[in-house]
One Martini backbone bead per residue (centre of mass of N, CA, C, O) as a GRO file, in nm:
protein
  140
    1UNK     BB    1  11.012   9.089   9.185
    2UNK     BB    2  11.268   9.085   9.358
    3UNK     BB    3  11.461   9.147   9.126
    4UNK     BB    4  11.343   9.420   9.045
    5UNK     BB    5  11.411   9.561   9.312
    6UNK     BB    6  11.719   9.506   9.295
    7UNK     BB    7  11.768   9.654   9.034
    8UNK     BB    8  11.681   9.931   9.131
    9UNK     BB    9  11.878   9.948   9.368
   10UNK     BB   10  12.139   9.914   9.214
   11UNK     BB   11  12.106  10.151   9.022
   12UNK     BB   12  12.076  10.370   9.234
   13UNK     BB   13  12.349  10.320   9.381
   14UNK     BB   14  12.527  10.376   9.136
   15UNK     BB   15  12.438  10.667   9.092
   16UNK     BB   16  12.497  10.777   9.379
   17UNK     BB   17  12.800  10.687   9.400
   18UNK     BB   18  12.872  10.876   9.131
   19UNK     BB   19  12.809  11.130   9.273
   20UNK     BB   20  12.900  11.462   9.342
   21UNK     BB   21  12.677  11.495   9.586
   22UNK     BB   22  12.818  11.305   9.762
   23UNK     BB   23  12.821  11.252  10.106
   24UNK     BB   24  12.924  11.120  10.409
   25UNK     BB   25  12.614  11.177  10.539
   26UNK     BB   26  12.488  10.990  10.347
   27UNK     BB   27  12.213  10.756  10.347
   28UNK     BB   28  12.172  10.520  10.112
   29UNK     BB   29  11.975  10.327  10.245
   30UNK     BB   30  11.754  10.538  10.299
   31UNK     BB   31  11.719  10.644  10.014
   32UNK     BB   32  11.640  10.372   9.885
   33UNK     BB   33  11.398  10.299  10.070
   34UNK     BB   34  11.236  10.559  10.006
   35UNK     BB   35  11.234  10.552   9.690
   36UNK     BB   36  11.158  10.214   9.685
   37UNK     BB   37  10.895  10.212   9.796
   38UNK     BB   38  10.613  10.054   9.728
   39UNK     BB   39  10.417  10.296   9.756
   40UNK     BB   40  10.580  10.493   9.584
   41UNK     BB   41  10.585  10.332   9.325
   42UNK     BB   42  10.274  10.318   9.299
   43UNK     BB   43  10.198  10.622   9.313
   44UNK     BB   44  10.414  10.731   9.091
   45UNK     BB   45  10.473  10.504   8.878
   46UNK     BB   46  10.216  10.333   8.844
   47UNK     BB   47  10.025  10.572   8.789
   48UNK     BB   48  10.182  10.697   8.549
   49UNK     BB   49  10.159  10.405   8.385
   50UNK     BB   50   9.864  10.270   8.446
   51UNK     BB   51   9.840  10.002   8.626
   52UNK     BB   52   9.553  10.016   8.755
   53UNK     BB   53   9.405   9.957   8.469
   54UNK     BB   54   9.555   9.658   8.432
   55UNK     BB   55   9.461   9.540   8.686
   56UNK     BB   56   9.350   9.240   8.859
   57UNK     BB   57   9.182   9.385   9.132
   58UNK     BB   58   9.045   9.338   9.465
   59UNK     BB   59   8.946   9.491   9.721
   60UNK     BB   60   8.904   9.451  10.092
   61UNK     BB   61   8.640   9.640  10.055
   62UNK     BB   62   8.387   9.827  10.060
   63UNK     BB   63   8.211  10.003   9.829
   64UNK     BB   64   8.172  10.260  10.001
   65UNK     BB   65   8.476  10.323  10.032
   66UNK     BB   66   8.537  10.357   9.727
   67UNK     BB   67   8.358  10.617   9.697
   68UNK     BB   68   8.567  10.801   9.863
   69UNK     BB   69   8.794  10.855   9.655
   70UNK     BB   70   8.687  11.118   9.528
   71UNK     BB   71   8.709  11.279   9.816
   72UNK     BB   72   8.965  11.068   9.909
   73UNK     BB   73   9.272  10.972   9.787
   74UNK     BB   74   9.394  10.823  10.048
   75UNK     BB   75   9.236  10.555  10.013
   76UNK     BB   76   9.430  10.411   9.821
   77UNK     BB   77   9.632  10.335  10.041
   78UNK     BB   78   9.430  10.171  10.229
   79UNK     BB   79   9.342   9.952   9.993
   80UNK     BB   80   9.633   9.885   9.823
   81UNK     BB   81   9.702   9.998   9.538
   82UNK     BB   82   9.997  10.095   9.573
   83UNK     BB   83  10.112   9.821   9.651
   84UNK     BB   84  10.035   9.671   9.393
   85UNK     BB   85  10.174   9.867   9.195
   86UNK     BB   86  10.459   9.834   9.316
   87UNK     BB   87  10.479   9.531   9.255
   88UNK     BB   88  10.440   9.567   8.949
   89UNK     BB   89  10.691   9.729   8.895
   90UNK     BB   90  10.887   9.509   8.991
   91UNK     BB   91  10.790   9.293   8.789
   92UNK     BB   92  10.856   9.447   8.533
   93UNK     BB   93  11.157   9.478   8.594
   94UNK     BB   94  11.215   9.180   8.593
   95UNK     BB   95  11.138   9.126   8.297
   96UNK     BB   96  11.332   9.331   8.170
   97UNK     BB   97  11.589   9.213   8.285
   98UNK     BB   98  11.559   8.927   8.162
   99UNK     BB   99  11.551   9.044   7.860
  100UNK     BB  100  11.767   9.329   7.864
  101UNK     BB  101  11.861   9.437   8.143
  102UNK     BB  102  11.945   9.681   8.366
  103UNK     BB  103  11.912   9.979   8.195
  104UNK     BB  104  11.648   9.991   8.025
  105UNK     BB  105  11.439  10.137   8.276
  106UNK     BB  106  11.563  10.255   8.535
  107UNK     BB  107  11.596  10.552   8.445
  108UNK     BB  108  11.291  10.615   8.434
  109UNK     BB  109  11.219  10.556   8.726
  110UNK     BB  110  11.418  10.761   8.851
  111UNK     BB  111  11.298  11.006   8.709
  112UNK     BB  112  11.019  10.982   8.842
  113UNK     BB  113  11.129  11.008   9.131
  114UNK     BB  114  11.231  11.293   9.088
  115UNK     BB  115  10.959  11.424   9.011
  116UNK     BB  116  10.818  11.321   9.289
  117UNK     BB  117  11.023  11.392   9.525
  118UNK     BB  118  11.179  11.117   9.664
  119UNK     BB  119  11.441  11.230   9.586
  120UNK     BB  120  11.701  11.384   9.670
  121UNK     BB  121  11.797  11.683   9.543
  122UNK     BB  122  12.113  11.642   9.495
  123UNK     BB  123  12.032  11.394   9.271
  124UNK     BB  124  11.868  11.500   9.028
  125UNK     BB  125  12.088  11.564   8.814
  126UNK     BB  126  12.205  11.277   8.787
  127UNK     BB  127  11.946  11.133   8.701
  128UNK     BB  128  11.889  11.305   8.455
  129UNK     BB  129  12.151  11.248   8.302
  130UNK     BB  130  12.119  10.941   8.282
  131UNK     BB  131  11.838  10.934   8.150
  132UNK     BB  132  11.918  11.096   7.899
  133UNK     BB  133  12.148  10.910   7.802
  134UNK     BB  134  11.931  10.657   7.789
  135UNK     BB  135  11.647  10.787   7.669
  136UNK     BB  136  11.426  10.868   7.931
  137UNK     BB  137  11.393  11.178   7.821
  138UNK     BB  138  11.201  11.480   7.719
  139UNK     BB  139  11.219  11.649   7.982
  140UNK     BB  140  11.345  11.866   8.240
   0.00000   0.00000   0.00000
């Protein structure tokens, strides 16, 4: 899992560093930590890929609180589902890296981060271009 997170971070920093939109006042460390936050990965990437339906995980909250999810989706963050899904995204990336190498699906994850608007707007075009070149995008 830790290697998967590092793979994502490395790939993101390589894309950002080669971006024409990069300015001297951009804090790449902040951009990477915000974009690849475990909860963000879980909420946007994990949910998009349906990881919550595949995980065998039981939250440590009462069943009554889980019933609130339908009326208040923010409960998912509080019960830890996004955290677990974010860790699952990193673990999947670790497995893909071990099997196929760095760029195999990192481009798709970054493209989803762009769509979720967690990546700063100046870098959206660069991420889209890289993802498209790598075959990870079907839509603009």
